[in-house]
Structures are given as structure tokens and as C-alpha cells.
N, C-alpha and C positions, 0 to 999 in steps of 0.2 A: 504493500500500500504505499502510495507517495503522499507524503506530508508536506506541505507548503509552509516554509518558515518566513515569518515576517516579524516586524517589531511593532509593538502596540505604542505608535507615538501619539501624543495628546492631539485631540481634535482641535482645530481652530474654532474658537468662539468668536462669533461676530456680534456686535452690539446691537441692540433692540432696534427694530424697523429698518434693518439694513436692506436696501433695495436690490442686493445681489441675488443671484439665482438661487444660491444655497439657501438663504432665508426666505426665499419665496416659495420653498417647498421642492425645488428641483434636486436632482442628484448631486450629492456632495462630492463632485468631480475635483474641486481644488483641494480638499482634504486627501483624497485618494492619490492625487498625483504627487503631493508633498511627501506621503507616507511612502510611496514606491520610490521616489527619488532618494529619499534619506536611508532606505534601506539598501538600495543598490549601492550607494556610497560607502556605507558600512561594511557590505560584504567584500568590496573592492580593498577596503582598507586592511582586512583581516589577512592573516597569512594563508597563501593559496593552499599551502601544505596541510592545512588544518582541515578535519572532517568533521561532521556533526557530533562525533562522538569521543574523538580523541586529537590531541594537540600534535603538531608536527615536531618531529624529533631531527634537529639538525645533524648533518653528518658531512665529513670531508669529501671532497670531491676526488674520486680515484684517478691516477695511482696517489697513494699516501706517501708524501716525501718530507723529510725533516726540513725545517726552515732554516736552511743555511748550505754552504758548499765545503766541501774537502778540496784540498789545494791540488787540483788536477788528478786526483787519485794516483799520484805519483809520489813516492818517498823520496826524499832529498837528503843530500849531505850525510852519507853514511860515515860513522866513525868506528874503529874497532871496539869492541866491548871493554878492552883494557882502558880506554880513555876515560870511560865513566867512573873509574876507581882512582884516578889521579886528583891531586888537590885542586887543580883548575882544569876546566874544560870549557871551550869556546861556547858562545851563546849560538842558539837558543837552549842548547842541552843543560846548560848551567842555570838558566834563568826562566822564569815563568811569570811575566807581567801581565799578561793576558788571559792565562788559563785556557787556552784554546789549542794545546799541542796533543798529538797522537804519536806514539812511537812504535817501532817495529823492530824486533830482534830477530836475525835471520843468519843462516849459512849461505856463503856465497855460493852461486850455482844450484841452489835448492829453491824450487818455485814455491814451496810451502815454507812460511815463517815459522820460527820457534813460538814466538808470542807477539802479540798486540795489544797495547796497553794505552792508558791515558794519562796525562799530567795536567791536573787542573789547580789544586792548590799548591803541589810540590813540582819541581823542576824534574826533568826527565832523569837526570843524573841521580837525583835523590830516589826515585821510584826504582831505578835499576839497581842501585846499590842496595836498596832495602830488600829487594826480592833475592838478590844473588850473593849477598856477602858472606853466607856460609859455604859457598860451593866455588866462588870465584874471588880473585885478589887482584892487585894492582899489576903483577907479573903474569898473570893468566889463570889457566885452570889450577885448582887446589887438588891435592892428592892426600887427603886426610880420611880418617875412619868415617866420618859423615858422608863424604863424596863416595867412597867405595861403597857403603851401605846403600845410598840413594841408587848409585849406578846399577846396583843388582836388583832394583825394583821394576815392577812392570808399570807402565803408565796407567793402566786400568786400576792400579791399587789405590788410587785417590781421584776425588772428583774436583779437587781445586786445581786451577788452572795455574796458579803460582807455584803449587808443589810439583805439578807436571813439569814447568820450566826448569826448577830445580833438578828434576830427575834427568831431563834431556841435557843439560849443562853438564851434569856429573857423568853421564854416559859419553858425552863428547871428550870430556877430561880424561877418560879412561881408554878411549880409543887412540891408537897410535897415530900420530901425524894429523890429528884433527886441526883444521883451521880456526882461528879466532873468529867468533861469530862478530856480526857488525850490528850497529843500531842506526836506524834512520828516522826522520821525524816528517810529521806533515801538520798542516794547520787546517783547523775548521774556523769559517767565516760565517757569522750568523746573518741572516737577512734583516733588513731595517724593520724596526718594531718588534723583534723577537729577542729576549735575552739570552746571550750565551752563558748558560749555567751548567752545573754539573750533569743534569739530566740530558741536555742537548748534547753535550760532548760525548756522554756515554751511548746515546744513540747511534753517533757516528762510529764508535768503538765497536759496538756490538754489530753493526751493519758490515764493516770491514772483516771482523771475524767470521761473519757468515760467507762472505765472499772469498776470503783468502785461506780458511780453514786452517788456522796455525795448529802445529802439532800438539800444542798444549789446549787446544780448543775443547770445551766441554758444553755442549748445548743445554745441559740441565744446570749448569753453574751460573748463578746470577751473580756475577762478580762485582758489580756495582754495590748491591745490598751487602754482600760478604764483607767487602773492604769497609763499608761503614760500620758494620757490626764490630769487626776487628777494632777499628778505632774507638768504638764505643767501650769494649772490654778494656783497652789500653788505658782509657781515662778512668774507669771504675778501679783499676788495678792501681794507678797512681794515687786515686783519693784514698784507697784503703791501706796505703803504704804508711 
């Protein structure tokens, strides 16, 4: 059954003894025209996506793309991993004034990188050293009890991408003649009107991980949330000390 929807606009009241056709008993055409006109105007003003029973739900127009760009999808200025462990390393590896850097640890000649990460609050140098200090030193690969134990592990023994990176570096260190891995960086530039915050940078990090499939990659690991949880645990430990 079709139901006609209309608005109950107040009727126009004419003064007594008005000589118009309405007051002389004719059809109230004036009121009906005004009612119809205002109803049409109201309908056009409403969201076209709305129905009689539910409101429209806005949705992004596909394909969904992050509001920003990565620097040419090309990693630049690769340095040996040993450079990250020196007291001084050139910018932008040692600085992070804009918080828009991603980095890639890889073996020369290998299409798949070892690891892709982001440097938001800290520098690339800080992040790399923090991840690998236990298995890599300024002079190169370490050869200690920790490294030998990690080298014997299978990558599937852990879901943490950082732990997988440590295992991979330890295995390289135990292999004869392994070249020193390199570190390259790329920049994310946000679109006007959108803030370049940690979530946007992480969106590009995650996208590049899916595209390049680092050897440390774990699709079930939410590295961003886990890194925040680790930071929170560290703060709680400091407070309880």
C-alpha cells in the first residue's frame, strides 16, 4: 500500500469578509499550493540517501586510500646496519623532527626485506638499536650465547615481528660470509587537512608490510598496539621501582 507523506502546514487564515475566492467558499487552492511547495522544498533539503525508515550511513568512496603519499614507493639512502650503532649517524637516520619516517632493514640482493618499521617519536637509529642491541653491535654480528640460542630457533616459534627480526639477524650472524644488512628510509607526506599522527604513519607501515612481505612479517600481529603496550609496561615498571 502506497502511503502519501506530507507535512501538516498551518492553514492560512484570512481576515473576516475577505473578498478572495477562498473566503467566498471556493476551493482552498492557495493553501494547497503553499503546502505542496513547502513540502517539496523540505524533501529536497533532506539527505537523498535517507529513506522513510532509516537514516543514510556515510561511507568512503572506493577504493579506500590513506590520506597521504609515500615517497615514490622507493627506499633511499641505504646505510650499513653497523652505522646505526655508531655514536653519530647522518640525518635523517639520527633525527626525527617531523615524525614521518619509515625504515626498511634488508639483505642486498634479496627481494624480501627482513623488517619494515616506523619511526614516529624516536629516530630510526633509536628504533633499530632498541630492536637489535642484543644481537648486533657496532663491529657487526654478535656471537654470544643469546645469538646462538636465537639462531637455533624457528621463525614460527614466536608471533612477534621484532623477535623474528632478532632471530633472522642471529641466523645471518651464524652463517659464514653473510653480508651486513642495510637500512633505508622513506617519508610519508600527509594530504592537506589531515594530521600526520601515529595512526596514519602506521597505516603506511602496515600497507608496505603487506606489499613487500618482510621475512619477519606476521599478519596476526598488531605491531602498533603491541609497541604501545610495551611502552605502557615500561612506564609501570619505572613507577613501581
